[in-house]
Structures are given as structure tokens and as C-alpha cells.
C-alpha positions in Angstrom: 9.4 -6.4 22.0 9.3 -9.9 20.1 7.0 -9.1 17.2 5.2 -11.2 14.7 4.6 -9.7 11.5 2.1 -11.5 9.1 2.1 -10.2 5.4 0.0 -11.0 2.4 1.4 -13.9 0.2 0.2 -13.2 -3.2 3.8 -12.0 -3.8 7.2 -12.0 -1.8 7.8 -9.3 0.7 11.1 -8.2 -1.4 12.1 -5.3 -3.7 11.4 -4.2 -6.1 7.8 -4.6 -4.6 4.9 -5.6 -6.8 2.7 -3.5 -5.0 1.8 -1.4 -1.5 1.0 -4.5 0.5 4.4 -5.9 0.1 6.1 -2.7 0.6 4.3 -1.9 3.4 5.4 -5.1 5.1 8.9 -5.0 4.1 9.3 -1.2 5.4 7.4 -2.3 8.7 10.1 -5.1 9.3 12.9 -3.1 8.5 11.8 -0.2 10.4 11.0 -2.1 13.6 14.2 -3.9 13.5 16.2 -0.7 13.2 14.0 0.4 16.5 15.7 -2.5 18.3 12.6 -4.9 18.3 12.8 -8.7 17.8 11.1 -9.5 14.3 9.9 -12.5 12.4 8.0 -12.0 9.1 5.6 -14.4 8.2 5.5 -14.1 4.8 6.0 -16.5 1.2 9.0 -18.2 1.4 10.5 -16.2 -1.1 10.6 -13.2 0.4 13.6 -11.1 1.4 16.1 -13.0 3.3 17.6 -10.0 4.5 14.7 -10.6 7.6 14.2 -13.5 10.0 11.3 -15.5 7.6 9.1 -18.2 8.7 7.3 -19.1 5.5 3.2 -19.3 5.5 3.6 -20.9 2.2 6.8 -21.9 0.4 6.1 -19.3 -2.4 3.9 -16.7 -3.0 0.9 -18.0 -4.8 0.9 -15.8 -7.7 3.6 -18.0 -9.0 1.4 -21.2 -8.5 -1.8 -19.7 -9.1 -1.2 -17.4 -11.5 -4.5 -14.5 -12.0 -6.6 -16.8 -9.5 -6.4 -14.1 -6.5 -10.0 -12.9 -7.2 -11.6 -15.8 -8.4 -12.8 -17.8 -5.7 -10.5 -20.7 -7.0 -10.8 -23.7 -4.4 -7.3 -24.9 -4.8 -5.9 -21.3 -4.3 -8.2 -20.9 -1.0 -7.0 -24.1 0.3 -3.4 -23.5 -0.2 -3.7 -20.2 1.1 -5.9 -21.3 4.3 -3.7 -24.1 5.0 -0.5 -21.9 5.2 -2.1 -19.2 7.6 -3.3 -21.6 9.9 -0.3 -23.5 10.5 1.7 -19.9 10.6 -1.2 -18.8 13.2 -0.6 -22.0 15.2 3.4 -21.2 15.5 2.9 -17.7 16.3 0.8 -18.8 19.3 2.9 -21.1 20.5 6.1 -18.7 19.6 6.5 -16.7 22.4 5.4 -13.4 20.8 4.7 -10.4 22.5 2.5 -8.9 19.7 1.1 -10.0 16.5 0.8 -7.2 13.7 -1.4 -8.9 11.1 -1.4 -7.5 7.5 -3.0 -10.2 6.0 -6.1 -10.8 4.0 -6.9 -13.8 5.9 -9.9 -14.1 8.3 -7.9 -16.8 10.4 -5.9 -14.4 12.5 -9.3 -12.5 13.1 -10.9 -15.4 15.0 -11.4 -14.6 18.8 -9.6 -17.8 20.0 -6.6 -16.7 18.4 -6.7 -13.0 18.9 -7.0 -14.5 23.1 -3.7 -15.8 23.1 -1.5 -13.3 21.7 -2.2 -9.4 21.5 -2.9 -8.4 17.8 -3.0 -5.5 15.6 -4.6 -5.9 12.4 -4.1 -3.4 9.6 -6.6 -3.2 6.9 -5.1 -2.2 3.6 -8.2 -2.8 1.3 -12.0 -1.2 1.4 -14.4 -3.6 2.8 -15.8 -6.8 1.0 -18.1 -9.6 1.7 -15.4 -12.4 2.4 -13.8 -10.6 5.0 -16.4 -7.7 6.2 -17.8 -10.1 9.0 -15.1 -11.5 10.4 -13.8 -7.8 10.6 -16.8 -6.6 12.3 -16.8 -9.7 14.8 -13.3 -9.4 16.2 -12.8 -6.4 18.1 -11.8 -7.0 21.9 -9.5 -5.4 24.3 -6.2 -7.4 23.1 -7.2 -6.8 19.5 -6.7 -3.5 17.8 -7.9 -2.6 14.1 -6.3 -0.2 11.9 -7.3 1.4 8.6 -5.3 3.6 6.6 -7.3 6.6 6.2 -10.7 8.5 7.5 -12.4 7.5 4.2 -11.7 3.9 4.9 -12.7 3.9 8.4 -16.2 5.1 7.4 -16.3 2.8 4.6 -15.7 -0.2 6.9 -17.8 1.1 10.0 -20.4 3.4 8.1 -22.3 3.6 11.4 -19.4 4.6 13.4 -16.2 2.4 14.0 -15.6 0.3 17.5 -13.3 2.1 20.0 -10.6 -0.5 19.3 -10.3 0.8 15.8 -8.5 3.6 14.5 -6.7 5.3 11.2 -3.0 4.5 10.9 -1.7 6.3 8.1 1.1 4.6 5.9 4.5 6.3 6.3 7.7 6.6 4.1 11.2 7.2 4.9 12.0 10.9 3.2 15.5 10.0 3.1 14.9 7.0 0.8 12.9 9.9 -1.7 15.5 12.6 -2.0 13.9 15.8 -2.8 14.6 17.4 -5.8 13.8 21.0 -6.1 13.1 21.2 -9.9 11.8 18.7 -12.3 12.0 18.3 -16.4 9.0 19.2 -17.4 7.6 15.5 -17.2 4.8 13.5 -15.8 5.2 10.5 -13.8 2.9 7.4 -12.9 3.9 4.8 -10.9 1.8 1.5 -9.5 0.8 -2.1 -10.8 -0.5 -2.2 -14.2 -3.9 -3.1 -13.5 -7.2 -1.4 -14.4 -7.8 -0.3 -11.2 -5.0 1.6 -11.0 -6.0 3.4 -14.1 -2.7 4.2 -16.2 -4.8 4.3 -19.2 -6.5 7.8 -17.2 -2.8 9.1 -16.7 -2.2 8.6 -20.4 -5.4 10.1 -21.9 -5.0 13.1 -19.5 -1.3 13.5 -20.3 -1.9 13.3 -24.1 -4.6 15.9 -23.7 -2.3 18.1 -21.7 0.4 18.1 -24.2 3.0 16.8 -21.2 5.5 13.5 -22.0 4.6 10.8 -19.0 6.7 7.9 -17.9 5.2 4.6 -16.2 6.5 2.5 -13.9 5.4 -0.6 -12.2 5.0 -4.2 -12.8 2.6 -5.7 -15.6 0.0 -7.3 -13.2 -2.9 -7.7 -15.8 -1.4 -8.7 -19.2 -4.5 -8.4 -21.0 -5.0 -4.8 -19.8 -1.3 -3.9 -20.9 -1.9 -5.2 -24.1 -5.1 -3.8 -25.0 -4.9 -0.4 -22.9 -1.8 0.4 -22.2 0.7 -0.9 -24.8 -1.0 0.4 -28.1 -0.3 3.9 -26.0 3.1 3.7 -25.7 5.6 5.9 -28.2 6.9 9.3 -28.4 5.8 11.3 -25.5 4.1 8.0 -23.8 6.9 5.4 -22.5 7.4 2.6 -19.8 10.0 2.8 -17.4 9.7 -0.8 -16.3 9.9 -2.1 -12.7 12.5 -0.4 -11.0 13.8 -1.2 -7.2 13.7 1.5 -4.3 16.4 3.7 -5.2 16.1 3.7 -8.9 12.4 4.5 -8.9 13.0 7.3 -6.6 15.8 8.7 -8.9 13.5 8.8 -11.9 10.4 10.1 -10.2 12.3 12.9 -8.7 13.2 14.0 -12.2 9.7 14.8 -13.3 7.7 17.7 -12.6 4.0 16.2 -11.8 2.8 12.9 -10.4 -0.1 11.5 -11.9 -2.5 9.7 -9.2 -5.3 8.0 -11.3 -7.2 5.1 -9.0 -9.9 4.0 -10.3 -11.3 1.9 -7.3 -12.0 2.8 -3.6 -8.2 3.6 -3.0 -7.4 3.2 0.8 -4.5 5.0 0.9 -2.0 5.9 -1.8 1.5 4.8 -0.9 3.1 5.9 -4.7 1.6 9.4 -4.4 3.5 10.0 -0.6 6.7 8.7 -2.5 6.2 11.2 -5.3 5.5 13.6 -3.0 8.4 13.2 -1.0 10.6 13.8 -3.8 8.6 17.3 -4.5 6.2 16.3 -7.1 3.0 17.9 -6.7 -0.1 15.5 -7.9 -2.7 15.5 -10.7 -5.4 13.1 -9.8 -8.2 11.4 -9.4 -10.6 12.0 -6.1 -11.3 8.2 -5.3 -11.4 6.7 -1.9 -8.8 8.6 0.4 -7.1 10.8 -2.5 -8.2 14.3 -0.7 -7.3 13.1 2.8 -3.6 12.0 1.5 -2.7 14.5 -0.9 -4.5 17.5 0.6 -2.4 20.8 -0.4 0.0 19.0 -2.7 -2.4 18.7 -5.7 -5.1 19.0 -7.4 -7.9 16.3 -7.7 -10.9 15.7 -9.9 -13.8 13.7 -10.1 -13.3 10.5 -12.2 -14.7 9.9 -15.7 -13.2 13.5 -16.8 -10.1 13.2 -19.1 -10.5 17.2 -19.6 -10.5 17.7 -15.7 -7.5 15.7 -15.3 -5.7 17.5 -17.9 -6.6 20.8 -16.5 -5.6 19.2 -13.0 -2.0 19.0 -14.3 -1.5 22.7 -15.1 -3.0 23.7 -11.9 -0.9 21.1 -10.0 2.5 21.8 -11.8 2.0 25.6 -10.3 2.4 24.2 -6.7 5.7 25.0 -5.4 8.0 21.4 -4.7 8.4 22.0 -0.9 4.6 22.1 -0.5 4.0 18.0 -1.2 7.5 17.4 0.4 6.7 19.4 3.8 3.3 17.5 3.9 5.1 13.8 3.9 7.6 15.0 6.6 4.5 16.5 8.6 2.0 13.6 8.1 3.4 10.8 6.6 7.2 10.4 7.8 8.4 6.4 8.5 9.1 7.6 12.3 5.9 8.8 13.1 4.2 5.6 11.6 6.4 3.4 13.5 6.0 5.0 16.5 2.1 4.8 15.9 2.5 1.1 15.5 4.6 0.6 18.8 1.7 2.5 20.9 -0.7 0.6 19.3 1.0 -2.8 20.2 1.5 -1.6 23.8 -2.6 -1.0 23.8 -3.2 -4.4 22.7 -0.9 -6.0 25.3 -2.2 -3.9 27.9 -5.9 -4.9 26.6 -4.9 -9.0 26.7 
């Protein structure tokens, strides 16, 4: 198939990944190309040149509009809308068999656009007012909508989802996250260093549990870093930097437990299954889809209780390392995910 992939443009779709949406789009493009599809990645122009890139905007918008993603800035809104509108027009005229829309833009959801190109829209965020109405108005035979978990399906459609909506779990390549049969007794945490990702909760729990902790990931919110994270560093609490995939996999795999601490309605939790693939059991907070994703591979507690989270670390350490690895192979492998994507593309084309 000739496939257009439309990505979020806050950051480049390139390693080292700034967040799960960028990792998702990169691995989706790479996986589909490996399976023989003709793929064009519509993304920020400074994305990975490994792919055929059609630039939605010349460079990712966080560089031009730093820190304005959630502030309703009119300049950013115009910049993003103009880029996506033109990209959607190019997709419509580009002879594509299907569009896989991974953006947060309302424009690819318009019925006049989905009527021209069979579309699969994957929602990677909880419902919010700026997008909710457009999503609810968009289902059509040629437009399939996916969410990353059953928890998110319920959140987007509390009174029942339309038949065009379904759950599409994310997936990882187990070979990219090599299994280690034992850890060094430490804990690891990875993700964007932003308040909603909860690194401060991981630090508090690790200190209570008396276990060394290393944090990995980009510093997204400098004020949060300066006020809540940097003062805690030293001794057993350290920052390991923002690493690319192979380096991060090697570092995560050395640890004995992964701390997963979402302080929001986490739609999935890609970092958790990456760590699980390495064999790390998970201690974490039961927000959003956490229980659905982690299952028997971890111990989760309700948010707001550092003592309970510290106790969960001990409980998680008792889980044999093959358990999380096997859960990823069974439910969240890259091949399983890509096969589901291809099935959705066929459904969207048949519907149109």
C-alpha cells in the first residue's frame, strides 16, 4: 500500500525521542517500510531523513514557539493549522491508499477530507475540549478511529463507542529491548521530565524504599526540573540523560525495577512496556491505562501515597523477570501492532 503517515509536529520524529508520540510515528514508519509498504511521513521538516519526509512545517514548532503548546497562543495555532491544512491537501492529491493520522489536529478529521482518502486516526491523548467534538463528529465507513487502551475508549466515549472506534495497543520490537535475566538492585525511570509524568513521585518512593534510582529523558519543563528534580539529585538519585534507543535499552536493562508514575490519565505508557521487554517488573501509579498495560508484570497503587508506592517497589522486585518480558511478547509486540494497523487500513479502504 501507499501510506501517508501524519505525525504530531511539536517535536521532530527522530531519535532520541522526545516522547511517546514521536517514538510511535518513527517505529510505525520503519515497521511499515520493512513490511514492503510505500510510506511518506508527513512531519516536521527536521525529522529523521531515513524516511521520505513531506514537511508539514519546516521545523518542529517547539523550536519556534517554545513552551506554548497548551497556552492557546494564536501564532502557534495559525502556524500549525496552516501546515496541516496544506499537508492534508497534498495527501488528498497524492494517490495514497490510506492515511494514518497520528496528529492532534482537527483538520484531518473533517468529513470532506476523510471522504477523499481512507483514514485511520489514532488518538494518543485523553479527550480534551479542543478535539473532542471533532472526533465525535468524524466516524464514517472510510474513517476508523483507534485509542491505545480500553480505559481511553471509555474516556472518549463514556456512553459507548461507535463501531468505527477500537483499541489499538502500542507495540515494541523485543529485539530492540534486550532481555536481561538479572538486575543490579537499582530502579529506573524514563520519560519526559514534566510534572504530569511524575518523576518527583518516583524519587520520593525510591528514597523511602532505600533503593538507588536513575532518571532518563528530556527536560521538557525547566521550572519543574529546577524546583522538583534537580534539588533531589545526588547520592543514590541520579540523572542519566536523554539517550537514544540502544543506549537507553542497555541502561534500563541493568536495573531491577521500573518506576512508572503518571500523574494524569495516562493513555498507554510506552516506557513501561519498553522496560518490561528488558525484564523489569513495574512499580507504579494506577492512573489511566496502567493496570491494563502492566497487569501481572507489576504492582500498582493509587496516586498520592508515597509510602504505598515505596511498598510496591518491594512487591514488584519479587516478580520473576520473565513475567514482564512474556507479557510484552504476548500482547505488545511490534509485529502484532503492525498487523493490526494493516487490518485497519484494509477496513478503512473497504468502507470507503
